[in-house]
N, C-alpha and C positions, 0 to 999 in steps of 0.2 A: 457563394451570398457574402461578399463583401461588404455590400451595404447594411447587411444584417435583414433587407426585404425578401420574404420569399416569392416560389411561384405558386400561384395557383394549379392544382390537378387539373382541372378546366383547359388551363393552357395546352397541356397534352394530349388531352382527349379531341380536342377541337382541332391540333393539328395535324392528328392522325387521321381524322375524319377528310380535311384537306387535304393531306397527302396519297391516301391509300384508296378512299372511296370516291374522291373527286365530288363530295357533296356541295361542296362552296367554293368559291375565289379565293379569299381572302380572311385573314380576321385581323382585327385592332385590339392591341392588348394595353392598359393603363394601371397605373399605381391607385390604391384603392385610397377610400379618402384618409384614413390612419396611416397610410404611407408603410404598412407593412407586409404588404403582399402584391405581387401583380397578378389582377385578370382580366379577361375577356370583356372589354366594351362593345364590339361590333361584329358581325361577321355580315361576308357578301355573298351573294348568289352567285350560282354560277355563270352566268351571262354577264354580270358585272366586269368592265373593263378596268383598266387600268389609271383613267383619267377620273372615272368615278370613285376609285378608292382614294385618290389623291385628293378629290374634294371633302371627304369624310376627315381627312388628316385637320386638327385644330389648329389656326393661325395661330396663338399663343402657348400652347400648352406642346408637351412631348407625347410619343406613344412608340409602342413596340407593334411591328406587323409582321403577318407573312404572309407573300402575294404569290399564287401558282401562275409564274407569268409563261404563256404561249406566243410562239413566235415560228416563224419560216425561215428559215436558214439555208431555203436552197435547195434539201435533203429532204424537205418535208416538214411536217408538224412538227416540233419539240416542245420542251415546256423546263423551267427550272422554278424550283421554289427560292425566291429572294427575301431573306432578312431584312426589314426595315428597321433602321432606329431614325426616329425623326425628333430633332431636339431644334424647331425654330430660334433662328436669334433674337426673338421677338420674347421668347419663353422665360423665365425667372431663371435666376442662377442658381438657386437650390433645387427646383427639378432636374436642370438639365445636369447638375452633378449626381443626384441621385440614379437618374435613367443612363447615363456614363457609366456607374460604377457598380448596376446592377446588371448590366448590359450580358456579360458573359454567364452569369448566373441563367437567364434567361434563354441565351442561343445555347448552351449546355442542355436543355431539355428538349431541345428544338433538331432531333438525330434525323439529319436526312436534308438540313439546308443547304442548298448551292454553294449562295452570295451572298453577300452583305452589302446593303446601301446604307450608307451612313448620310444625311441629309439635313441640311439647316435651313435652305429656301427654297422655292419652287422649282429652280432651274437645275438643284441636284436631285428630284424627283420628280424630273420629266419622263417621259416616256422613253426617249431618245437616252436618258443616263439609265434606266432598267434595259433596254436594248442592249447597249454598251457592254451591261453586266452579264448577261445570256450569252 
């Protein structure tokens, strides 16, 4: 909590639901209006795709997310939990700094995340970029 911003316990609960019971495909988290806590903003149904997830990221504000990425590696179906830090170039400076300095506190609560994707534009959060991580 280097930035002084906490992580709401609901994030851990939603993450466990995603990881263990596979009830959702992803969740997106943001900082609350007071900039005191990271809270869940949206969850995605199990049948949603990477592209529909990306469509839910704002064009001009930062977000955290975890996506249960399924892919075929030639040996059958596999999945990886990808932690996404979305800080678009068009976002204001203060949110970028706050999201970057709070990232480790959020990630620490998400035990079992396989890889991390930091993105600043659409090309860095493409399906190809996610597949390359997996």
